[in-house]
gemmi code that builds the backbone of each chain (N, CA, C; Angstrom):
import gemmi

chains = {
    "A": [
        ("MET", (-12.615, -49.771, -23.920), (-11.620, -50.477, -23.492), (-10.264, -49.620, -23.231)),
        ("ILE", (-9.593, -49.991, -22.197), (-8.326, -49.629, -21.848), (-7.371, -50.247, -21.830)),
        ("ARG", (-6.123, -49.930, -22.378), (-4.859, -50.624, -22.343), (-3.573, -49.670, -21.913)),
        ("VAL", (-2.937, -50.116, -21.077), (-1.724, -49.328, -20.845), (-0.664, -50.448, -20.817)),
        ("GLN", (0.246, -50.062, -21.754), (1.314, -51.123, -22.391), (2.699, -50.649, -22.737)),
        ("SER", (3.654, -51.307, -22.782), (4.925, -50.859, -23.335), (5.025, -51.200, -24.792)),
        ("GLU", (4.484, -52.042, -25.266), (4.793, -52.359, -26.764), (3.949, -51.435, -27.576)),
        ("ASP", (4.078, -51.574, -28.871), (3.581, -50.662, -29.770), (2.209, -51.243, -30.094)),
        ("PHE", (1.423, -50.513, -30.958), (0.023, -51.016, -31.193), (-0.231, -50.885, -32.800)),
        ("ASP", (-0.891, -51.674, -33.537), (-1.199, -51.613, -34.895), (-2.488, -50.677, -35.149)),
        ("LEU", (-2.450, -49.639, -35.583), (-3.599, -48.886, -35.585), (-4.787, -49.365, -36.356)),
        ("GLY", (-4.278, -49.854, -37.714), (-5.311, -50.544, -38.401), (-6.035, -51.678, -37.695)),
        ("ILE", (-5.499, -52.477, -37.065), (-5.969, -53.835, -36.343), (-6.725, -53.319, -35.202)),
        ("GLU", (-6.387, -52.441, -34.411), (-7.143, -52.035, -33.488), (-8.303, -51.412, -33.730)),
        ("LEU", (-8.359, -50.607, -34.863), (-9.575, -49.645, -35.227), (-10.647, -50.766, -35.785)),
        ("GLN", (-10.224, -51.909, -36.585), (-11.027, -52.993, -36.902), (-11.674, -53.522, -36.115)),
        ("ASN", (-10.801, -53.944, -34.768), (-11.531, -54.628, -33.782), (-12.464, -54.010, -32.959)),
        ("LEU", (-12.574, -52.690, -33.108), (-13.437, -51.828, -32.349), (-14.772, -51.770, -32.995)),
        ("THR", (-14.699, -51.964, -34.394), (-16.181, -51.743, -35.182), (-16.479, -53.100, -35.626)),
        ("ARG", (-15.587, -53.965, -35.821), (-15.897, -55.234, -36.493), (-17.252, -55.776, -36.394)),
        ("ASP", (-17.644, -55.984, -35.065), (-18.639, -56.854, -34.832), (-20.092, -55.830, -34.455)),
        ("ASN", (-20.029, -54.796, -35.019), (-21.234, -53.612, -34.653), (-21.513, -52.806, -36.115)),
        ("HIS", (-22.421, -53.301, -36.738), (-22.579, -52.640, -38.054), (-23.649, -51.421, -38.013)),
        ("GLY", (-24.008, -51.145, -36.729), (-24.666, -49.847, -36.544), (-23.759, -48.750, -36.266)),
        ("ILE", (-22.536, -49.188, -36.230), (-21.645, -47.841, -36.376), (-21.446, -47.195, -37.618)),
        ("GLY", (-21.635, -45.871, -37.590), (-21.472, -45.138, -38.833), (-20.254, -43.900, -38.983)),
        ("GLY", (-19.653, -44.150, -37.692), (-18.555, -43.210, -37.661), (-17.478, -43.545, -36.644)),
        ("LEU", (-16.171, -43.508, -37.201), (-15.155, -43.870, -36.131), (-14.116, -42.875, -36.247)),
        ("CYS", (-13.735, -42.165, -35.373), (-12.726, -40.966, -35.292), (-11.681, -41.423, -34.321)),
        ("SER", (-10.422, -41.301, -34.710), (-9.306, -41.777, -33.591), (-8.146, -40.659, -33.789)),
        ("PHE", (-7.502, -40.693, -32.641), (-6.494, -39.707, -32.746), (-5.190, -40.394, -31.897)),
        ("VAL", (-4.185, -40.235, -32.794), (-2.746, -40.900, -32.364), (-1.636, -39.942, -31.867)),
        ("GLY", (-1.189, -39.933, -30.889), (-0.101, -39.215, -30.537), (1.487, -39.725, -30.747)),
        ("LEU", (2.270, -38.881, -31.340), (3.512, -39.399, -31.658), (4.693, -38.537, -30.801)),
        ("VAL", (5.809, -39.318, -30.629), (6.887, -38.827, -30.377), (7.550, -37.829, -31.360)),
        ("ARG", (7.606, -36.396, -30.829), (8.567, -35.388, -31.662), (10.104, -35.611, -31.583)),
        ("ASP", (10.732, -35.081, -32.426), (12.196, -34.975, -32.342), (12.592, -33.752, -31.784)),
        ("MET", (11.669, -32.859, -31.583), (11.930, -31.493, -30.938), (11.033, -30.915, -29.880)),
        ("ALA", (11.413, -30.169, -29.259), (10.561, -29.373, -28.191), (11.193, -28.088, -27.793)),
        ("GLY", (10.638, -27.100, -28.224), (11.248, -25.674, -28.220), (12.535, -25.755, -28.906)),
        ("ASP", (13.547, -25.410, -28.232), (14.738, -25.225, -28.848), (15.684, -26.679, -28.547)),
        ("ASP", (15.064, -27.598, -28.060), (15.661, -28.761, -27.848), (15.651, -30.138, -28.858)),
        ("ASP", (16.565, -30.705, -29.007), (16.330, -31.772, -30.062), (16.146, -33.117, -29.037)),
        ("ILE", (15.296, -33.723, -29.477), (14.736, -34.836, -28.738), (15.371, -36.197, -29.182)),
        ("SER", (16.119, -36.738, -28.598), (16.613, -38.221, -29.035), (15.810, -39.308, -28.748)),
        ("ALA", (15.020, -39.276, -27.636), (14.166, -40.229, -26.886), (13.503, -39.563, -25.984)),
        ("MET", (12.310, -40.561, -25.604), (11.709, -39.928, -24.436), (11.150, -41.151, -23.675)),
        ("THR", (11.124, -40.968, -22.109), (10.520, -42.191, -21.325), (9.416, -41.890, -20.679)),
        ("LEU", (8.424, -42.431, -20.931), (6.910, -42.310, -20.308), (6.848, -43.002, -18.811)),
        ("GLU", (6.852, -42.425, -17.834), (6.575, -43.027, -16.497), (5.142, -42.782, -16.054)),
        ("HIS", (4.522, -43.921, -15.354), (3.251, -43.648, -14.974), (3.043, -44.304, -13.669)),
        ("TYR", (1.557, -44.308, -13.141), (1.280, -44.708, -11.883), (0.481, -45.932, -12.012)),
        ("PRO", (1.108, -47.030, -12.190), (0.301, -48.199, -12.406), (-0.833, -48.443, -11.156)),
        ("GLY", (-2.137, -48.824, -11.699), (-3.060, -48.823, -10.759), (-3.987, -47.557, -10.972)),
        ("MET", (-3.565, -46.579, -10.711), (-4.406, -45.128, -10.820), (-4.348, -44.996, -12.079)),
        ("THR", (-3.459, -45.261, -13.078), (-3.411, -44.826, -14.473), (-4.795, -45.720, -14.985)),
        ("GLU", (-4.834, -46.996, -14.809), (-5.967, -47.674, -15.411), (-7.191, -47.009, -14.856)),
        ("LYS", (-7.289, -46.706, -13.671), (-8.546, -46.062, -12.874), (-8.924, -45.130, -13.556)),
        ("ALA", (-7.911, -43.861, -13.705), (-8.121, -42.711, -14.462), (-8.303, -42.789, -15.586)),
        ("LEU", (-8.082, -43.631, -16.542), (-8.472, -43.876, -17.940), (-9.750, -44.382, -17.924)),
        ("ALA", (-10.193, -45.261, -17.095), (-11.617, -46.108, -17.099), (-12.504, -44.836, -16.821)),
        ("GLU", (-12.177, -44.135, -16.044), (-13.106, -42.847, -15.657), (-13.381, -41.925, -16.854)),
        ("ILE", (-12.314, -41.625, -17.392), (-12.396, -40.666, -18.765), (-13.353, -41.503, -19.646)),
        ("GLU", (-12.928, -42.604, -19.816), (-13.840, -43.416, -20.815), (-15.263, -43.203, -20.525)),
        ("ALA", (-15.545, -43.534, -19.137), (-16.822, -43.706, -18.992), (-17.546, -42.310, -18.935)),
        ("GLU", (-16.938, -41.256, -18.823), (-17.137, -40.038, -18.947), (-17.745, -39.742, -20.296)),
        ("ALA", (-16.918, -39.940, -21.146), (-17.218, -39.877, -22.804), (-18.590, -40.805, -22.907)),
        ("GLN", (-18.423, -41.972, -22.542), (-19.790, -42.755, -23.038), (-21.060, -42.097, -22.229)),
        ("GLY", (-20.896, -41.292, -21.121), (-21.982, -40.818, -20.561), (-22.415, -39.449, -21.380)),
        ("ARG", (-21.394, -38.896, -21.783), (-21.828, -37.608, -22.668), (-22.242, -37.855, -23.940)),
        ("TRP", (-21.880, -38.939, -24.619), (-22.261, -39.112, -26.065), (-22.772, -40.360, -26.136)),
        ("PRO", (-23.608, -40.508, -27.452), (-24.112, -42.006, -27.825), (-23.043, -42.926, -28.404)),
        ("LEU", (-22.238, -43.511, -27.657), (-21.151, -44.169, -28.268), (-21.347, -45.772, -28.373)),
        ("ASP", (-20.774, -46.278, -29.535), (-20.699, -47.691, -29.551), (-19.532, -48.622, -29.444)),
        ("GLY", (-18.514, -47.570, -29.154), (-17.255, -48.287, -28.839), (-16.114, -46.954, -28.419)),
        ("THR", (-15.307, -47.332, -27.606), (-14.315, -46.492, -27.165), (-13.056, -47.221, -27.002)),
        ("LEU", (-11.952, -46.678, -27.234), (-10.624, -47.426, -27.014), (-9.524, -46.240, -26.618)),
        ("ILE", (-8.906, -46.641, -25.531), (-7.801, -45.797, -25.224), (-6.438, -46.782, -24.998)),
        ("ILE", (-5.604, -46.527, -25.601), (-4.212, -47.349, -25.474), (-3.138, -46.171, -25.320)),
        ("HIS", (-2.390, -46.461, -24.024), (-1.517, -45.539, -23.930), (-0.044, -46.411, -23.411)),
        ("ARG", (1.132, -46.101, -24.062), (2.357, -46.870, -23.969), (3.021, -46.032, -22.816)),
        ("TYR", (4.105, -46.902, -22.036), (4.968, -46.156, -21.205), (6.356, -46.618, -21.433)),
        ("GLY", (7.350, -46.215, -20.821), (8.579, -46.920, -21.081), (9.500, -46.053, -22.291)),
        ("ARG", (10.406, -46.420, -22.791), (11.266, -45.671, -23.516), (10.695, -45.757, -24.827)),
        ("LEU", (10.726, -44.527, -25.494), (10.208, -44.466, -27.069), (11.017, -43.464, -27.757)),
        ("ASP", (11.048, -43.754, -29.101), (11.750, -42.888, -30.016), (11.103, -41.777, -30.783)),
        ("PRO", (11.647, -41.102, -31.146), (10.820, -39.936, -32.195), (10.024, -40.879, -33.151)),
        ("GLY", (9.053, -40.276, -33.534), (8.067, -41.074, -34.521), (7.380, -42.225, -33.891)),
        ("ASP", (7.661, -42.413, -32.705), (6.930, -43.799, -32.321), (5.284, -43.231, -31.936)),
        ("GLN", (4.691, -44.246, -31.788), (3.250, -43.893, -31.388), (3.308, -44.024, -29.814)),
        ("ILE", (2.686, -43.098, -29.255), (2.329, -42.876, -27.628), (1.028, -43.327, -27.283)),
        ("VAL", (0.067, -42.874, -27.979), (-1.091, -42.840, -27.324), (-2.223, -42.968, -28.775)),
        ("LEU", (-3.208, -43.896, -28.239), (-4.493, -43.900, -29.352), (-5.751, -43.517, -28.458)),
        ("VAL", (-6.648, -42.813, -29.052), (-7.889, -42.866, -28.529), (-8.714, -42.898, -29.666)),
        ("ALA", (-9.895, -43.686, -29.440), (-10.881, -43.704, -30.629), (-12.334, -43.720, -30.116)),
        ("ALA", (-13.183, -43.236, -30.886), (-14.601, -43.334, -30.338), (-15.307, -43.669, -31.788)),
        ("ALA", (-16.438, -44.579, -31.648), (-17.248, -45.062, -32.498), (-18.769, -44.865, -32.148)),
        ("SER", (-19.716, -44.441, -33.186), (-20.873, -43.897, -32.845), (-21.593, -44.227, -34.201)),
        ("ALA", (-22.938, -44.055, -34.047), (-23.877, -44.359, -35.306), (-23.720, -43.109, -36.235)),
        ("HIS", (-23.236, -41.985, -35.558), (-22.939, -40.735, -36.447), (-21.678, -39.935, -36.200)),
        ("ARG", (-21.184, -39.111, -37.025), (-19.917, -38.661, -36.733), (-19.772, -37.492, -35.726)),
        ("GLU", (-20.763, -36.732, -35.696), (-20.633, -35.509, -34.650), (-20.063, -36.263, -33.231)),
        ("ALA", (-20.707, -37.284, -32.686), (-20.621, -37.955, -31.492), (-19.295, -38.321, -31.355)),
        ("ALA", (-18.751, -38.953, -32.595), (-17.240, -39.790, -32.543), (-16.333, -38.718, -32.524)),
        ("PHE", (-16.591, -37.432, -33.466), (-15.501, -36.463, -33.492), (-15.343, -35.960, -32.037)),
        ("GLU", (-16.550, -35.556, -31.451), (-16.536, -34.906, -30.239), (-15.928, -35.750, -29.097)),
        ("ALA", (-16.432, -36.749, -28.920), (-15.953, -37.915, -28.032), (-14.420, -38.094, -28.028)),
        ("CYS", (-13.924, -38.384, -29.444), (-12.539, -38.226, -29.511), (-11.676, -37.197, -28.975)),
        ("HIS", (-12.396, -36.137, -29.395), (-11.519, -34.749, -28.904), (-11.437, -34.730, -27.394)),
        ("PHE", (-12.624, -35.060, -26.761), (-12.819, -35.115, -25.429), (-11.653, -36.041, -24.723)),
        ("LEU", (-11.741, -37.266, -25.277), (-10.970, -38.322, -24.636), (-9.484, -37.800, -24.584)),
        ("ILE", (-8.891, -37.292, -25.510), (-7.547, -37.017, -25.526), (-7.326, -35.719, -24.818)),
        ("ASP", (-8.150, -34.688, -24.470), (-8.080, -33.680, -24.020), (-8.137, -34.027, -22.609)),
        ("TRP", (-8.953, -34.709, -21.997), (-9.053, -35.111, -20.563), (-7.898, -36.002, -20.315)),
        ("LEU", (-7.365, -36.885, -21.000), (-6.389, -37.751, -20.682), (-5.247, -36.801, -20.517)),
        ("LYS", (-4.979, -35.766, -21.257), (-3.810, -34.900, -21.109), (-3.522, -34.516, -20.031)),
        ("THR", (-4.688, -34.274, -18.976), (-4.478, -33.331, -17.650), (-4.953, -34.475, -16.611)),
        ("LYS", (-5.394, -35.422, -16.974), (-5.895, -36.380, -15.741), (-5.547, -37.615, -15.655)),
        ("ALA", (-4.797, -38.248, -16.787), (-4.171, -39.468, -16.563), (-2.805, -39.281, -16.063)),
        ("PRO", (-2.237, -40.050, -15.116), (-1.021, -40.007, -14.271), (0.348, -40.560, -15.092)),
        ("PHE", (0.531, -39.588, -16.257), (1.577, -40.053, -17.017), (2.866, -38.847, -16.899)),
        ("TRP", (4.040, -39.198, -16.977), (4.914, -37.969, -17.017), (5.934, -38.376, -18.230)),
        ("LYS", (6.262, -37.509, -18.958), (7.285, -37.588, -20.126), (8.521, -36.887, -19.621)),
        ("LEU", (9.508, -37.908, -19.862), (11.082, -37.469, -19.543), (11.633, -37.500, -20.864)),
        ("GLU", (12.113, -36.161, -21.536), (12.602, -36.094, -22.855), (14.397, -36.149, -22.866)),
        ("ASP", (15.013, -36.962, -23.506), (16.361, -36.835, -23.491), (16.598, -35.810, -24.626)),
        ("THR", (17.318, -34.656, -24.137), (17.561, -33.640, -24.966), (19.215, -33.575, -25.009)),
        ("ASN", (19.727, -32.740, -25.784), (21.218, -32.698, -25.936), (21.721, -31.890, -24.521)),
        ("GLU", (20.727, -31.415, -23.809), (21.341, -30.969, -22.436), (20.813, -32.045, -21.306)),
        ("GLY", (20.689, -33.129, -21.606), (20.446, -34.402, -20.780), (18.792, -34.528, -20.574)),
        ("GLY", (18.495, -35.252, -19.643), (17.104, -35.633, -19.487), (16.182, -34.164, -18.935)),
        ("LYS", (15.062, -34.102, -19.496), (14.275, -33.031, -18.898), (12.824, -33.370, -18.829)),
        ("TRP", (12.349, -33.255, -17.576), (10.923, -33.730, -17.305), (9.874, -32.548, -18.079)),
        ("VAL", (9.104, -32.955, -18.743), (8.236, -31.975, -19.552), (7.160, -31.388, -18.763)),
        ("ASP", (7.113, -30.047, -18.847), (6.196, -29.191, -17.972), (4.863, -29.331, -18.474)),
        ("ALA", (3.759, -29.548, -17.586), (2.469, -29.189, -18.212), (2.224, -27.992, -18.650)),
        ("ARG", (1.469, -27.824, -19.490), (1.007, -26.623, -20.415), (-0.451, -26.182, -20.049)),
        ("ASP", (-0.375, -24.776, -19.748), (-1.510, -23.904, -19.523), (-2.612, -24.326, -20.430)),
        ("SER", (-2.096, -24.401, -21.754), (-3.094, -24.628, -22.792), (-3.783, -25.914, -22.743)),
        ("ASP", (-2.940, -27.052, -22.130), (-3.578, -28.127, -21.956), (-4.781, -28.166, -21.029)),
        ("ASP", (-4.643, -27.301, -20.077), (-5.543, -27.014, -19.015), (-6.904, -26.535, -19.554)),
        ("ALA", (-6.569, -25.604, -20.523), (-7.562, -24.745, -21.149), (-8.213, -25.754, -22.146)),
        ("ALA", (-7.573, -26.683, -22.754), (-8.219, -27.692, -23.613), (-9.358, -28.501, -22.748)),
        ("THR", (-8.891, -28.876, -21.496), (-9.646, -29.601, -20.851), (-10.906, -28.990, -20.211)),
        ("SER", (-10.645, -27.630, -19.893), (-11.721, -27.015, -19.100), (-12.678, -26.524, -20.221)),
        ("LYS", (-12.434, -26.616, -21.489), (-13.434, -26.284, -22.655), (-14.534, -27.291, -22.528)),
        ("TRP", (-14.194, -28.464, -22.210), (-15.287, -29.496, -22.065), (-16.207, -29.232, -20.883)),
        ("ASP", (-15.848, -28.357, -19.910), (-16.781, -28.206, -18.779), (-18.068, -28.272, -18.903)),
        ("LYS", (-18.517, -27.217, -19.905), (-19.742, -27.100, -20.074), (-20.367, -27.522, -21.317)),
        ("LYS", (-19.606, -28.233, -22.169), (-19.979, -28.853, -23.388), (-21.180, -29.577, -23.369)),
        ("GLN", (-21.988, -29.258, -24.400), (-23.153, -30.128, -24.438), (-23.057, -31.330, -25.472)),
        ("PRO", (-23.596, -32.471, -25.116), (-23.496, -33.588, -25.962), (-23.918, -33.129, -27.491)),
        ("ALA", (-23.182, -33.961, -28.357), (-23.606, -33.487, -29.940), (-25.260, -34.052, -29.927)),
        ("ALA", (-25.819, -33.418, -30.758), (-27.173, -33.803, -31.105), (-27.153, -34.992, -31.959)),
        ("GLU", (-27.993, -35.825, -31.688), (-28.189, -37.349, -32.518), (-28.714, -36.980, -33.968)),
    ],
    "B": [
        ("MET", (1.206, -46.354, 6.508), (0.806, -45.847, 5.035), (1.745, -46.000, 4.013)),
        ("LYS", (1.558, -46.131, 3.005), (2.283, -46.185, 1.712), (2.527, -44.857, 0.921)),
        ("LEU", (3.840, -44.244, 0.940), (4.035, -43.044, 0.020), (4.739, -43.354, -1.028)),
        ("LEU", (4.173, -42.853, -2.500), (4.691, -43.188, -3.541), (4.929, -41.833, -4.123)),
        ("TYR", (6.194, -41.719, -5.066), (6.659, -40.339, -5.648), (6.827, -40.750, -7.046)),
        ("PHE", (6.615, -39.785, -7.899), (6.851, -39.862, -9.432), (7.490, -38.669, -9.998)),
        ("ALA", (8.015, -39.066, -11.121), (8.749, -38.084, -12.051), (9.700, -37.328, -11.292)),
        ("TRP", (9.795, -35.952, -11.320), (11.053, -35.267, -10.617), (10.623, -35.153, -9.120)),
        ("VAL", (9.720, -35.371, -8.598), (9.356, -35.404, -7.190), (10.225, -36.814, -6.793)),
        ("LYS", (10.170, -37.867, -7.474), (10.756, -38.987, -6.861), (12.289, -38.727, -7.053)),
        ("GLU", (12.630, -38.061, -8.229), (14.337, -37.817, -8.287), (14.609, -36.763, -7.162)),
        ("LYS", (13.954, -36.141, -6.532), (14.308, -35.177, -5.607), (14.329, -35.907, -4.244)),
        ("THR", (13.373, -36.813, -4.008), (13.121, -37.628, -2.813), (14.183, -38.562, -2.674)),
        ("GLY", (14.511, -38.962, -3.851), (15.621, -40.191, -3.966), (14.904, -41.518, -3.807)),
        ("THR", (13.466, -41.658, -3.661), (12.900, -42.850, -3.545), (11.492, -42.714, -4.300)),
        ("SER", (11.163, -43.997, -4.800), (9.788, -44.223, -5.473), (8.814, -44.483, -4.561)),
        ("ASN", (8.997, -45.259, -3.607), (8.065, -45.601, -2.566), (8.587, -45.974, -1.148)),
        ("GLU", (7.620, -45.753, -0.106), (8.267, -46.158, 1.065), (7.074, -46.452, 2.104)),
        ("GLU", (7.328, -47.165, 3.029), (6.290, -47.575, 4.253), (6.557, -46.421, 5.071)),
        ("TYR", (5.600, -45.644, 5.650), (5.874, -44.533, 6.504), (4.705, -44.525, 7.780)),
        ("ALA", (5.144, -44.326, 8.871), (4.305, -44.208, 9.948), (3.506, -42.764, 9.995)),
        ("LEU", (2.362, -42.960, 10.051), (1.658, -41.514, 10.181), (2.177, -40.745, 11.410)),
        ("PRO", (2.539, -39.620, 11.324), (3.061, -39.143, 12.786), (1.757, -38.711, 13.422)),
        ("ASP", (2.023, -38.368, 14.829), (1.097, -38.176, 15.700), (0.703, -36.496, 15.275)),
        ("GLY", (-0.517, -36.167, 15.325), (-1.122, -34.916, 15.037), (-1.324, -34.510, 13.531)),
        ("VAL", (-0.793, -35.413, 12.741), (-0.856, -35.235, 11.312), (-2.285, -35.716, 10.620)),
        ("THR", (-3.001, -34.990, 10.270), (-4.470, -35.306, 9.740), (-4.694, -34.756, 8.373)),
        ("SER", (-3.977, -33.851, 7.525), (-4.224, -33.526, 6.415), (-3.096, -33.716, 5.382)),
        ("VAL", (-3.081, -33.822, 4.002), (-1.858, -33.840, 3.167), (-0.912, -32.793, 3.390)),
        ("ALA", (-1.650, -31.663, 3.798), (-0.713, -30.284, 3.827), (0.256, -30.524, 5.145)),
        ("GLU", (-0.467, -31.202, 6.092), (0.459, -31.336, 7.364), (1.371, -32.337, 7.053)),
        ("LEU", (0.987, -33.413, 6.223), (2.055, -34.517, 6.014), (3.248, -33.989, 5.102)),
        ("ILE", (2.725, -33.108, 4.238), (4.159, -32.425, 3.359), (4.918, -31.742, 4.337)),
        ("ASP", (4.407, -30.974, 5.384), (5.145, -29.996, 5.970), (6.090, -31.076, 6.883)),
        ("VAL", (5.635, -32.259, 7.354), (6.460, -32.993, 8.103), (7.505, -33.570, 7.150)),
        ("LEU", (7.195, -34.115, 5.994), (8.098, -34.682, 5.052), (9.257, -33.858, 4.739)),
        ("LYS", (8.655, -32.459, 4.545), (9.915, -31.442, 4.211), (10.873, -31.409, 5.152)),
        ("GLU", (10.823, -31.662, 6.199), (11.850, -31.571, 7.499), (12.884, -32.746, 7.437)),
        ("ARG", (12.421, -33.855, 6.500), (13.386, -34.878, 6.710), (14.771, -34.869, 6.007)),
        ("ASN", (15.012, -34.225, 5.051), (16.105, -33.684, 4.507), (16.146, -32.816, 3.425)),
        ("SER", (17.159, -32.543, 2.799), (17.199, -31.323, 1.765), (16.511, -31.762, 0.548)),
        ("GLY", (16.615, -33.297, 0.160), (15.999, -33.732, -0.954), (14.448, -33.442, -0.815)),
        ("TYR", (13.918, -33.809, 0.189), (12.357, -33.769, 0.516), (11.920, -32.407, 0.539)),
        ("SER", (12.750, -31.512, 1.144), (12.599, -30.038, 1.326), (12.412, -29.560, -0.210)),
        ("GLU", (13.467, -29.977, -0.888), (13.390, -29.278, -2.385), (12.076, -29.894, -3.175)),
        ("ALA", (11.829, -30.974, -3.019), (10.731, -31.667, -3.672), (9.577, -30.988, -3.423)),
        ("PHE", (9.584, -30.798, -2.084), (7.924, -30.001, -1.664), (7.975, -28.667, -1.523)),
        ("SER", (9.040, -27.761, -2.038), (9.188, -26.292, -1.760), (8.237, -25.399, -2.366)),
        ("ASP", (7.524, -26.064, -3.422), (6.567, -25.376, -4.023), (5.243, -26.252, -4.035)),
        ("HIS", (4.577, -25.896, -3.212), (3.127, -26.627, -3.133), (2.090, -26.754, -4.576)),
        ("SER", (2.553, -25.449, -5.369), (1.620, -25.170, -6.543), (2.016, -26.314, -7.543)),
        ("VAL", (3.102, -26.734, -7.654), (3.444, -27.753, -8.554), (3.485, -29.135, -8.120)),
        ("ILE", (2.831, -29.596, -6.991), (2.737, -30.732, -6.525), (1.254, -31.142, -6.567)),
        ("ARG", (0.956, -32.293, -7.323), (-0.295, -33.028, -7.292), (-0.234, -34.191, -6.186)),
        ("VAL", (-1.325, -34.551, -5.454), (-1.455, -35.402, -4.603), (-2.696, -36.345, -4.984)),
        ("ALA", (-2.549, -37.707, -4.835), (-3.427, -38.627, -5.022), (-3.563, -39.637, -3.711)),
        ("VAL", (-4.802, -39.561, -2.972), (-4.880, -40.561, -1.796), (-5.673, -41.688, -2.316)),
        ("ASN", (-4.920, -42.932, -2.165), (-5.771, -43.983, -2.566), (-6.306, -43.942, -4.149)),
        ("GLN", (-5.389, -43.521, -4.801), (-5.494, -43.549, -6.214), (-6.536, -42.324, -6.780)),
        ("GLU", (-7.005, -41.430, -5.928), (-7.882, -40.321, -6.364), (-7.319, -39.091, -6.240)),
        ("TYR", (-7.256, -38.021, -6.985), (-6.698, -36.870, -6.788), (-7.687, -36.085, -5.483)),
        ("VAL", (-6.664, -35.571, -4.939), (-7.215, -34.751, -3.676), (-6.526, -33.557, -3.527)),
        ("THR", (-7.123, -32.560, -2.978), (-6.460, -31.263, -2.568), (-5.611, -31.272, -1.297)),
        ("LEU", (-5.048, -30.271, -0.931), (-4.115, -30.463, 0.137), (-4.614, -30.419, 1.478)),
        ("GLU", (-6.036, -30.009, 1.570), (-6.739, -30.109, 2.672), (-7.308, -31.537, 3.085)),
        ("HIS", (-7.321, -32.525, 2.194), (-7.808, -33.728, 2.243), (-7.088, -34.398, 3.385)),
        ("ALA", (-7.895, -35.160, 3.964), (-7.605, -36.030, 5.308), (-6.647, -37.074, 4.915)),
        ("VAL", (-5.749, -37.365, 5.937), (-5.031, -38.640, 5.661), (-5.034, -39.541, 6.974)),
        ("ALA", (-4.920, -40.982, 6.681), (-5.093, -41.951, 7.755), (-4.098, -42.861, 7.529)),
        ("GLU", (-3.606, -43.747, 8.604), (-2.870, -44.808, 8.484), (-3.437, -45.771, 7.591)),
        ("GLY", (-2.826, -46.455, 6.521), (-3.287, -47.305, 5.799), (-3.570, -46.659, 4.234)),
        ("ASP", (-3.347, -45.623, 4.238), (-3.473, -44.757, 3.141), (-2.461, -45.031, 2.108)),
        ("GLU", (-2.773, -45.070, 0.644), (-1.557, -44.976, -0.227), (-1.604, -43.596, -0.777)),
        ("ILE", (-0.542, -42.825, -0.486), (-0.463, -41.367, -1.025), (0.501, -41.168, -1.835)),
        ("ALA", (0.280, -40.707, -2.909), (1.205, -40.329, -4.028), (1.431, -38.761, -4.472)),
        ("PHE", (2.625, -38.380, -4.493), (2.935, -37.095, -4.945), (3.575, -37.054, -6.268)),
        ("PHE", (3.345, -36.214, -7.153), (3.577, -36.038, -8.347), (3.632, -34.617, -8.754)),
        ("PRO", (4.245, -34.617, -10.069), (4.162, -32.932, -10.747), (2.895, -33.312, -11.632)),
        ("PRO", (2.328, -31.876, -12.217), (1.122, -32.164, -13.170), (1.413, -32.973, -14.038)),
        ("VAL", (0.633, -33.814, -14.300), (0.789, -34.848, -15.658), (0.874, -34.329, -16.978)),
        ("THR", (1.672, -35.166, -17.738), (1.978, -34.683, -19.095), (1.932, -36.048, -20.226)),
        ("GLY", (0.942, -36.773, -19.979), (0.777, -37.848, -21.022), (0.189, -37.291, -22.090)),
        ("GLY", (-0.220, -38.416, -22.911), (-0.939, -38.157, -24.017), (-0.148, -37.813, -25.396)),
    ],
}
model = gemmi.Model(1)
for chain_id, residues in chains.items():
    chain = gemmi.Chain(chain_id)
    for i, (resn, *xyz) in enumerate(residues, 1):
        res = gemmi.Residue()
        res.name, res.seqid = resn, gemmi.SeqId(i, " ")
        for name, pos in zip(("N", "CA", "C"), xyz):
            atom = gemmi.Atom()
            atom.name, atom.element = name, gemmi.Element(name[0])
            atom.pos, atom.b_iso = gemmi.Position(*pos), 0.0
            res.add_atom(atom)
        chain.add_residue(res)
    model.add_chain(chain)
structure = gemmi.Structure()
structure.add_model(model)
structure.setup_entities()
């Protein structure tokens, strides 16, 4: 499931909803991204996330479908927020549920790595020197490409 | 066609979206960028370095060699930084 929203989410409720009706699920792995209060030498007082409505949902659905094709998953969830956020706020949740933990761990890791380089979101940080658009990081590209030849987890 | 701009590309062009008539002779994204750069200093600055511009045609990532046609939705933006 994909959700793009400005409002916050309740991690506990979201994860319960993902697994509640399927007792064949033996493992659930989740990742939550949070707004930090510093970046390099800058203090961050707030962050604004911009996105490309339409393409965002499409890109997230493609990422989710890719994970479901690579691992035996019983449930996946991607929630990404946009708009103005404060330090400590939740930005993103990805979760993967499966019969066994390996697929859940790997798919969760894959979802956030691919999301970071493929979903059309941009972060604008409010710093002591004014607004700064966050630069994409080479390490994120490397994190994405490490999945290029990754084999699905053994069941 | 519809042109969309995001993040600092939007700030430099000064607009988030616009209707635009495909100029005669323009068939690729790269050619379209070359024409847009001539409009004013903001566009010129936004597109000064092709290596930091990402392009989506009809909401799919494409390369600069990709074809463009009247009716397309073409978006220009920096490398993404979500998550």
